[in-house]
C-alpha positions in Angstrom: -11.9 -0.3 -18.3 -9.2 -0.9 -20.5 -9.1 -4.7 -22.0 -5.7 -5.3 -20.1 -7.0 -4.1 -16.9 -10.3 -6.2 -17.4 -7.9 -9.2 -18.1 -5.8 -8.5 -15.1 -8.8 -8.3 -12.8 -10.4 -11.8 -14.1 -6.9 -13.4 -13.5 -7.4 -14.5 -9.8 -4.7 -16.0 -7.8 -4.7 -19.7 -7.2 -6.0 -19.3 -3.7 -9.1 -17.5 -5.2 -9.9 -19.9 -7.8 -13.1 -21.8 -7.4 -14.9 -18.9 -5.3 -13.8 -16.2 -7.7 -17.3 -15.7 -9.8 -19.8 -18.0 -8.6 -22.3 -15.2 -8.3 -24.5 -13.9 -11.2 -23.3 -10.5 -12.7 -25.3 -7.6 -11.4 -24.5 -3.9 -11.4 -21.8 -2.9 -9.2 -22.1 -1.0 -6.1 -21.2 2.5 -6.6 -18.9 4.9 -4.2 -18.1 8.4 -5.1 -14.9 10.2 -4.0 -15.6 14.0 -3.7 -14.8 17.1 -1.7 -17.3 17.7 1.2 -17.8 19.8 4.4 -18.5 17.6 7.4 -18.4 17.5 11.1 -15.0 16.0 11.7 -12.2 16.5 14.2 -14.3 18.7 16.2 -15.0 21.3 13.6 -18.8 21.9 12.3 -17.9 21.8 8.8 -14.3 20.8 8.0 -13.4 20.8 4.1 -12.5 17.3 3.5 -12.2 14.6 0.6 -14.6 11.9 1.4 -16.2 8.4 0.0 -19.8 8.9 -0.2 -19.6 12.1 1.7 -18.6 10.0 5.0 -15.5 10.3 7.1 -14.6 7.6 7.3 -15.9 6.2 4.3 -18.7 3.5 4.5 -17.9 0.2 6.2 -18.1 -2.4 3.5 -19.3 -5.8 4.8 -19.1 -9.1 2.7 -19.1 -12.9 3.4 -16.0 -14.6 2.9 -15.9 -16.1 -0.6 -18.0 -13.4 -1.8 -17.2 -11.0 -4.6 -16.6 -7.3 -4.2 -18.1 -5.4 -7.1 -17.7 -1.9 -6.7 -17.2 1.2 -9.2 -15.3 4.1 -8.0 -16.5 7.4 -9.4 -13.8 10.1 -9.2 -15.3 13.6 -8.3 -11.9 15.0 -7.0 -9.7 17.6 -8.4 -7.1 15.2 -8.6 -6.4 11.5 -10.1 -7.0 8.7 -7.4 -7.3 5.1 -7.0 -8.3 2.5 -4.4 -6.1 0.2 -2.7 -7.7 -2.6 -0.7 -5.1 -3.0 2.0 -4.4 -6.3 3.4 -6.6 -8.3 0.9 -5.1 -11.1 -1.3 -6.5 -10.3 -4.6 -5.7 -10.3 -8.2 -2.9 -7.9 -9.3 -5.1 -5.8 -11.6 -7.3 -5.0 -8.7 -4.5 -3.6 -6.1 -5.0 0.0 -7.0 -1.4 1.1 -7.7 -1.2 3.7 -10.5 1.2 3.0 -13.2 1.7 -0.5 -12.0 -1.7 -2.2 -11.8 -4.1 0.3 -13.3 -4.1 3.5 -14.8 -5.1 6.5 -12.4 -8.8 7.3 -12.2 -8.9 10.8 -13.6 -11.1 13.4 -12.4 -14.7 12.7 -13.7 -13.7 9.0 -14.6 -14.5 5.7 -13.0 -12.9 2.3 -12.6 -14.7 -0.8 -11.5 -13.0 -3.0 -8.8 -14.2 -6.8 -9.0 -12.6 -9.5 -7.2 -13.2 -12.2 -4.8 -12.5 -12.4 -1.0 -10.7 -15.3 0.0 -9.9 -14.4 3.7 -12.1 -13.3 6.7 -10.9 -10.4 8.7 -10.8 -6.6 9.3 -9.2 -4.8 6.4 -9.3 -1.2 5.1 -9.3 0.8 1.6 -7.6 4.0 0.7 -6.1 5.8 -2.4 -2.6 4.9 -3.4 -2.0 8.0 -5.6 -1.2 11.2 -3.9 -1.7 8.9 -0.7 -0.3 11.2 2.0 -2.5 13.8 1.0 -5.4 11.9 -0.1 -5.8 9.9 3.1 -5.1 12.8 5.3 -7.9 14.9 3.6 -10.3 11.9 4.7 -10.2 9.1 2.1 -10.4 6.0 4.1 -12.8 3.3 4.8 -13.0 0.1 6.4 -13.6 -3.5 4.5 -14.9 -6.2 6.7 -14.8 -10.0 5.4 -17.4 -12.0 7.9 -15.7 -15.2 9.5 -17.7 -18.3 8.4 -18.4 -19.1 12.2 -17.6 -15.7 14.1 -17.5 -15.8 17.9 -20.8 -14.8 19.4 -21.1 -11.2 20.3 -23.9 -8.7 21.0 -22.2 -5.9 19.1 -19.7 -5.5 16.6 -17.8 -2.1 16.7 -15.5 -0.5 14.0 -13.2 2.1 15.3 -11.1 3.7 12.8 -8.0 5.7 14.4 -6.7 8.9 12.8 -5.1 12.3 13.6 -5.7 15.7 11.7 -3.3 18.4 11.4 -5.4 21.6 11.4 -4.3 25.3 11.2 -5.4 28.3 13.4 -8.5 28.7 11.3 -9.6 25.0 12.0 -8.9 23.8 8.4 -6.3 20.9 7.2 -2.9 22.4 6.9 -1.8 22.5 3.4 1.8 21.6 3.9 1.8 18.0 2.7 5.1 16.6 1.7 7.2 18.9 3.7 10.9 17.9 4.0 10.8 17.9 7.8 7.8 15.3 7.9 9.2 13.2 5.1 12.7 12.9 6.8 11.5 12.5 10.3 8.5 10.6 11.8 6.0 11.6 9.3 2.9 13.9 9.3 1.6 14.0 12.8 -1.8 15.6 13.5 -2.7 17.3 16.9 -6.4 16.2 16.8 -6.9 12.6 17.3 -10.2 11.2 16.3 -12.2 7.8 16.2 -14.5 7.6 13.4 -13.6 11.1 12.8 -14.7 12.3 16.4 -12.8 13.5 19.2 -13.4 11.7 22.6 -16.1 9.1 21.0 -18.3 7.4 23.5 -19.9 4.3 22.9 -22.9 3.4 25.3 -23.1 -0.3 26.3 -25.5 -2.4 28.7 -23.9 -4.3 31.2 -23.5 -8.0 30.5 -22.8 -7.4 26.7 -19.9 -9.1 24.9 -18.4 -6.7 22.3 -16.0 -7.3 19.3 -13.9 -4.2 18.7 -12.1 -3.7 15.4 -9.5 -1.1 15.6 -7.9 0.2 12.2 -4.9 2.7 12.4 -5.6 5.0 9.2 -3.2 7.7 10.4 -0.5 8.9 8.0 2.2 8.4 10.6 1.2 8.1 14.1 2.0 4.8 15.8 -0.2 3.8 18.8 0.7 2.2 22.1 -3.0 1.2 23.1 -4.0 0.8 26.5 -7.6 -0.6 27.7 -8.2 -1.2 31.6 -11.0 -2.1 33.8 -12.9 -4.7 31.8 -11.9 -8.2 30.5 -10.6 -7.8 26.9 -8.9 -10.4 24.8 -7.0 -9.9 21.3 -8.5 -12.4 18.7 -7.0 -11.2 15.3 -4.2 -8.8 13.9 -4.2 -7.8 10.3 -7.3 -9.7 9.7 -5.4 -13.0 10.8 -7.0 -14.8 13.9 -4.9 -15.7 16.7 -4.4 -19.1 17.5 -6.0 -18.6 20.9 -7.7 -15.4 22.6 -4.8 -13.4 24.4 -5.6 -11.4 27.2 -5.0 -7.6 26.8 -2.7 -6.4 29.2 -0.4 -3.5 29.0 0.4 -1.7 25.6 -0.3 -3.0 22.3 1.5 -1.3 19.5 -0.4 -0.4 16.2 1.5 1.2 13.3 -0.1 3.0 10.2 -2.1 0.6 8.1 -2.4 -2.1 11.0 -5.5 -3.7 12.5 -6.5 -5.6 15.6 -9.9 -7.0 16.7 -10.6 -7.5 20.5 -13.6 -9.1 22.5 -14.7 -7.1 25.6 -17.2 -8.1 28.2 -19.0 -5.1 29.9 -19.1 -6.8 33.1 -19.6 -3.7 35.2 -20.9 0.0 35.2 -18.5 2.8 34.5 -16.4 4.9 31.8 -13.5 2.8 30.3 -11.1 4.4 28.2 -9.1 3.6 25.1 -5.7 5.3 25.8 -2.6 5.9 23.7 0.7 6.1 25.4 3.2 6.1 22.5 6.1 8.6 22.9 5.5 11.5 25.6 2.4 11.5 27.9 -0.9 9.8 27.3 -4.1 10.6 25.3 -7.7 9.4 25.6 -9.2 8.2 22.2 -12.4 6.9 22.9 -14.6 5.3 25.7 -17.0 2.7 26.4 -19.4 3.7 29.0 -21.3 0.7 30.6 -24.8 1.0 32.3 -26.3 -1.5 34.3 -25.7 -3.8 37.4 -22.4 -5.9 37.8 -22.5 -9.1 35.8 -20.7 -12.3 36.5 -17.5 -13.2 34.5 -17.9 -15.4 31.0 -15.5 -17.9 29.6 -12.8 -16.5 27.4 -13.8 -16.3 23.8 -12.5 -18.4 21.2 -10.9 -16.6 17.8 -12.6 -17.8 14.6 -11.1 -20.5 12.7 -9.6 -19.6 9.0 -8.6 -21.4 5.9 -4.9 -22.2 6.1 -2.8 -20.0 4.1 0.1 -21.5 2.0 2.8 -22.4 4.4 6.4 -21.3 3.2 8.9 -23.9 2.9 11.8 -22.2 4.6 14.5 -24.7 3.6 14.0 -24.1 -0.1 12.9 -20.4 0.0 14.5 -17.7 -2.0 16.5 -15.3 0.4 16.5 -11.6 0.3 17.4 -8.6 2.6 16.1 -4.9 2.4 18.4 -2.5 4.2 16.4 0.5 5.1 18.5 3.7 4.8 18.4 7.6 5.2 16.1 9.8 7.2 17.1 12.4 9.6 19.9 11.7 12.1 21.6 9.2 9.9 24.3 9.3 7.4 23.7 6.1 5.9 21.7 5.2 2.9 20.8 8.8 1.9 19.4 9.0 -2.0 22.1 9.9 -4.1 20.9 12.7 -6.8 23.0 14.3 -9.5 23.1 18.4 -9.6 20.8 18.3 -12.7 18.4 16.0 -10.9 18.1 18.0 -7.8 17.8 21.2 -9.8 15.0 19.9 -12.0 13.1 18.7 -8.9 13.6 22.1 -7.3 12.1 23.9 -10.3 9.1 21.2 -10.4 8.5 22.3 -6.7 8.5 26.0 -7.3 6.2 25.6 -10.1 3.5 23.8 -7.7 4.7 20.3 -7.8 3.7 18.3 -4.4 7.0 16.1 -5.4 8.7 15.2 -2.2 12.5 15.6 -1.8 14.0 12.0 -1.5 15.0 11.1 2.0 14.9 7.3 2.0 16.1 4.3 0.5 15.6 0.4 0.3 19.1 -1.2 -0.6 20.4 2.2 -1.8 17.6 3.1 -4.0 14.7 5.7 -3.4 11.3 4.7 -4.9 9.8 8.0 -5.8 7.7 7.5 -8.9 4.0 7.1 -7.2 1.9 7.9 -10.3 1.9 6.9 -13.9 5.9 5.8 -13.6 5.7 3.3 -10.6 6.6 0.6 -13.1 9.7 2.6 -14.2 11.5 1.2 -10.9 13.3 -2.2 -11.4 12.0 -5.0 -9.5 14.0 -5.7 -6.4 13.8 -9.3 -7.0 11.8 -11.9 -9.2 10.4 -15.0 -7.8 8.9 -17.9 -9.7 5.3 -18.4 -8.7 4.7 -20.7 -6.0 8.3 -20.4 -4.4 8.8 -19.4 -0.8 10.6 -16.2 0.0 12.5 -15.3 3.3 12.7 -11.6 3.5 14.7 -9.7 6.1 13.9 -6.0 7.0 17.2 -4.5 8.5 16.5 -1.1 9.9 19.5 1.0 9.7 17.5 4.3 10.6 16.8 6.3 13.5 12.9 5.8 12.9 10.0 3.3 13.2 8.8 1.7 9.9 5.5 -0.2 9.6 6.8 -2.4 6.5 3.7 -3.4 4.3 3.7 -6.3 1.8 1.0 -6.0 -1.2 -1.0 -9.0 -2.3 0.3 -11.8 0.4 0.2 -12.4 3.9 3.6 -13.5 5.5 4.7 -15.2 8.7 7.2 -13.2 11.0 9.9 -15.7 11.8 12.4 -13.7 14.1 13.2 -10.1 15.5 16.7 -9.6 16.1 17.8 -13.3 15.9 15.1 -14.3 18.5 12.8 -16.6 16.9 9.0 -16.1 17.5 7.5 -19.4 18.5 4.0 -18.5 17.2 5.1 -17.2 14.1 2.1 -15.1 13.4 0.4 -14.1 10.1 0.7 -10.4 9.1 0.5 -8.1 6.1 2.5 -5.5 8.1 5.3 -5.5 10.4 6.5 -2.7 12.7 10.3 -2.5 12.6 11.8 -0.3 15.3 15.0 1.7 14.9 18.1 -0.8 14.6 15.7 -3.8 14.4 16.1 -6.8 11.9 12.9 -8.7 11.3 12.7 -11.8 9.2 9.6 -12.7 7.6 8.5 -15.4 5.0 5.8 -16.0 2.4 4.7 -18.2 -0.5 4.9 -16.0 -3.7 1.8 -17.4 -5.2 0.1 -14.3 -6.6 1.4 -13.3 -10.0 2.1 -9.8 -11.0 4.1 -6.7 -9.7 3.5 -5.9 -6.1 4.8 -3.3 -3.8 6.9 -3.5 -0.5 6.8 -0.1 1.3 6.8 1.6 4.6 3.2 2.6 5.6 4.3 5.9 7.1 3.0 7.6 4.0 5.5 10.4 4.0 8.2 7.9 4.1 7.2 5.9 1.2 6.6 9.3 -0.6 10.2 10.1 0.2 11.6 6.7 -1.4 11.0 4.0 1.1 9.6 1.2 -0.9 10.2 -1.2 -3.9 8.8 -3.8 -6.2 8.9 -7.5 -6.7 7.8 -9.7 -9.4 6.0 -13.3 -8.8 6.5 -14.6 -12.4 4.2 -17.1 -14.1 
């Protein structure tokens, strides 16, 4: 590790001080990213890229306040990184190539080491060649245990994904094609939970289950339905709800987002998790309960959590991000000179996976996603500790899950309607024509990304940087 990266990794944000490195130094956990052939998406031996020869990668579990100490070994044919999605962590550990670290070259390694200040359900994935590397299988779940978790009999992790396979049952090698980039993103025709189609989890009647759902799809938004058993939403994006909310109707889960439920298996039968987003509906997985019917139990209580810094709305810096471009829209398309367009076309002909720009934030396309990330100017700069009120104004015809690195934010309003609960999130799903306002305390120094987590949209320009100074 280069000295500057080591110093960045030790420079924890104020929220992490005091818990950062109380544990003695020991050898880091080792994780290997490498090609593999695994039984995934209904195929007996699908060629994938995997962490520790697993799809999804190993579930990493830690106590809140513990130190994640992990060394990534890259055995892929391409450079890679790991981004720890949703974690408030030191800037040098964020996994953004050219901005927070150098890419990890084939055959090289990189050590990630940082404290875990917030309990919740998170996940990890590459942030280099993200659309291709995630779609080939590089994704895993990170769980930071609650100090006092709601009592359950079983804690399940279900990672939702979709796979685009060709007629030979292999991953289609058409990454970054312009139609995907300019429309809804890369959609696969094979939907899986933990890499398997139609996953079934056996339960005994009377069991109370915590179900953690993670959307690791490149672009697919899920409208999740679950009926037949009592179920309560207790957390989203790692942040506990104020009280358990009964799960009734559809729950939207955009790419990168997570939600936690408590489900009581009170009667025998097969109960399906279904997706109803878009046309028709699809079964994703099922709980199969065996045994006699049981009496209802009191509603669960979500875990308590350490309060996050509360944004000062009266003194906050105000900034707006207008989302532009994309198909079926004339506003906000990236402007390229003839020379730039021709140079890109020649690079693509020579085998570059470089996408064609299709999206902008405030008129600018964020296209450099490797060593040149930092070549983009910061959209705004904010002194450390100051609050920010940020508006996402979606002038496009498409949905965008907008993700903020290194911080959590409160969602204040949608289309002028205040949200009384002002929930904490690290991502917010912005529908076509929506205007969503969020607020956060910029207390984590460094350069951070804001981007759409439809991976093809970000690859096509829908992202930016901001700097927390000091």
